[in-house]
N, C-alpha and C positions, 0 to 999 in steps of 0.2 A: 501493498499499499505504501505511493508514493504518496506524502503530500497531507502523513494520519492525524495530525493534534489542528490544521487547523473547524471549523466548525463543521466541514461534510464532511471535510476526511476520520472526525472526530465516529460517524452520524453508519457511515456507510463501514467502518471497525466492524461495534462495537456489532451492528447487524450482519457483516458474513460469520460476527466471531459468533453469533443468536444459530445461524445457520448448520452451525457445528463444526467451524472451516479457523486451524491458527492460524496469527496474524503476526511479518513482521513489516514495521509501517516506522516509517526515517519520516523527519522534520529534517527541517531546515537550522534553526533558531531557538526553538522553544521546547527545552528540554522539561520542562513544571508542568505543561499541558504536556507533554509526549507520553511522558508520569503516571498523568490519569487514565488514559487511555487505557496506556496496560496495565493495571489497575482492574480501569470499566471488563477492559474482555479474560484478566482472568480471575476475573470472578464471575466473568460465566461459564466458567469450566472450561478455557481452550487459552494454547502457549501461549504467549507473544512475545515478539522481542521490540525494542527501538534504538532504532541508531540512528545517527546524525548523517546527515547528505544533504547535498548544495548539489543537486545537479544540473548546471552549469558549471561546474569544477568535474572535468573530465577523466583525473586520475583518481577521484572521490569515486565515482561514479564506479568505473573499471575497478579496485580496490575492494568496493559494496559484489558485485557477482562475479569477482576472480575468485576471495578466499571469505567476506563470508555468511552468500549465499549458502557456500556449499557445505557450510557450518550447519547448517540452520537442515540441511533435506528440499528435500521438488518442490520448485515453485509449481501450480497450478493456478492462478491471473497474475499477469501486476494490474495495479488501480493507479493509473497516472489522477490524482487529483490538485498536483499544484497547480501554484499559480505565482505570476508576480508583484509585487511593490504597486498599485500603480493609480495613476491621477485619471483625469475623469478631461486629458484637454481639448480644445474646435479639432478637428483637422490640419487649419490653418495654422494652429499656436503647436503645433506640436514640431518641437527638433527633431534633427535624427539620432539627435544619440540618444534622446531618451526613443522612442522607436528604435533603436537595435540594442538600444538595453537593451529591453523588457523580450523579444524574439530573442534576444540570447539565453536569461534566463527561461525564458516561456521553450520553444517551435527546440529551437537548439538543446536547449537541457533533456526535451523526452524522446532526441530524436539521439543522448547523450547512453541515455537508461535501454530508448531502442537496442542499440548496440549493440550493447555487452547481454542483456538479456537474453535478444533472441537463441542466441544459440539453445541455452536453457529452458526453453519455452517450445525446442522442435523435440527437445526428446521426451515432454510429454505429455502432446501433441497440446498445452494450456492457450489459455488467453490472453488478450488486452481488454479494457473500459480505459474509454479517452475521458475524463467532463470536459466539457467545450460547452458555447456559447448560443441564445438560441438569436443570434444577432447573428448571426452566419447564414440565418435564414430568413432574417426583417432586420434592418439596423437599426439600433437601439442611439440613441445623441447621443452625443461626444463619447465613444464607447470601445473610438479604436485601436487606446492598448486593451483591449480584450481579446476582439472580435480580428485585428492582422495577424496577433502572434494566433490566435487558435485555427485557424483559417489552416498557416499550412502543416497543422498537427490533423486536422482531417484530414486532408490529402496521404501526411502522408498513410493515417488509419486505414486508406480507403486502400489503396500498394498494402500492406502487411496483408490485410485476409487476399486481395486479388495472389499475393506472388509466396501467401506461407500456407495456406489452405491446402494443398501437398501436403504439407509434412505435419495438417493435423490443428493449425497455429487457426482460432477465430485473434477478428477484431471487431471491436463494436463498441459503440460512444452514444454518450448521456451528453443535449444537451440542455443545459439549465438557462430558464427564464428567473426575472428575478428572487432568489432565496433568500428567505426570511435566517442567513445563518452563513459565516465567514467573507467574504468578500464587499457582500451588501452594508454589514453592520460595521469594516471596515470603511465603506465612504460612503459612510448615514449622509454624516457634513451637501456631500452634493446632490442631495437627494430630495426637497425643498420640497414646499405641500402644491405645488402646481408641476413640480414634474412626476410626485407619486399621482392626482387626481389620474392626470393623464394617462402611466401606462396600467391603472382603475378599468381604467374606457375601452382604451386600447385590445384589451384580457377578455377574453369571454369567462372564463370566474369570476374576477373580481376579485381575486387576492394570490401574496406574496404564496411559493410552497416550502417547503418545509424539509429540513436536511433528512431526516428521515423516508420522505418520500425519494429523492434525489439516490438514498441508500438500499431501499425496495428492487430500482431501478437499475441499481450498479449491480447486485448479487446476479437480481432475474439473467444477466448479460453473461456472467460469469460462472452460471449452474449449469447443470447438466441438464436442463430443463432448456435450455438454450445453445445445443452442440448441433444445431441443425444451423445456426442463423451468428452473422460471418460476416462482416464489409456494412455495419447496417445504422442507423441516429434517430436516437429515442429524441422524439422532441419535448420534453419535461418544462413547460410552459403557462401550462392554464390559457394554453388562446389564446398567447402575444402576439404571434408569427402566422393567425390565422387570416 
């Protein structure tokens, strides 16, 4: 579980544990949050390991998959819920440096994970599940730093599904609208009353999603119930993209 200490990542980790899966979760800086998730997994009765990992640092990713993971057992599914810390600029105000930094942290970081984990998933006919954005279906104002890197990740996931299916490897994506957890809460200052009113008016269900709803979708894609599903995107946005 890449990015298991954040709000959405925590919910996914616990839901995987409730489904009967041991969990290896990574975190970038918040060891206290990661330890809390680890304790929650163990209370459910599953094994848990929390590892510090900056996925944009290739040497760290290589060491993680070459040395740490083999000691912990075979991998069934890699879930990527990591995301860069971003602001919400207009495209006209975005600098090349800002975009480059987010792409390095988000899209290039995920490719580091794929590069070093794919041989392991081929051995187990495992799967990838990536958390993406519904902004790829309907552009959300000032969300360029979320949408552009996720577009690259979505393209990579499609390629993995097409090329790696011969080894039994699956790749699916959950594209999120506004979820009342994680990044949404960190960016709360950008969501004024007018913004939120527009969100609810433009969505079918007139509410925010929950981290638990995201976790349910991820667990489905990771499970044997989705054993014949690959290259697919489940849009979990309350109907915002309709």
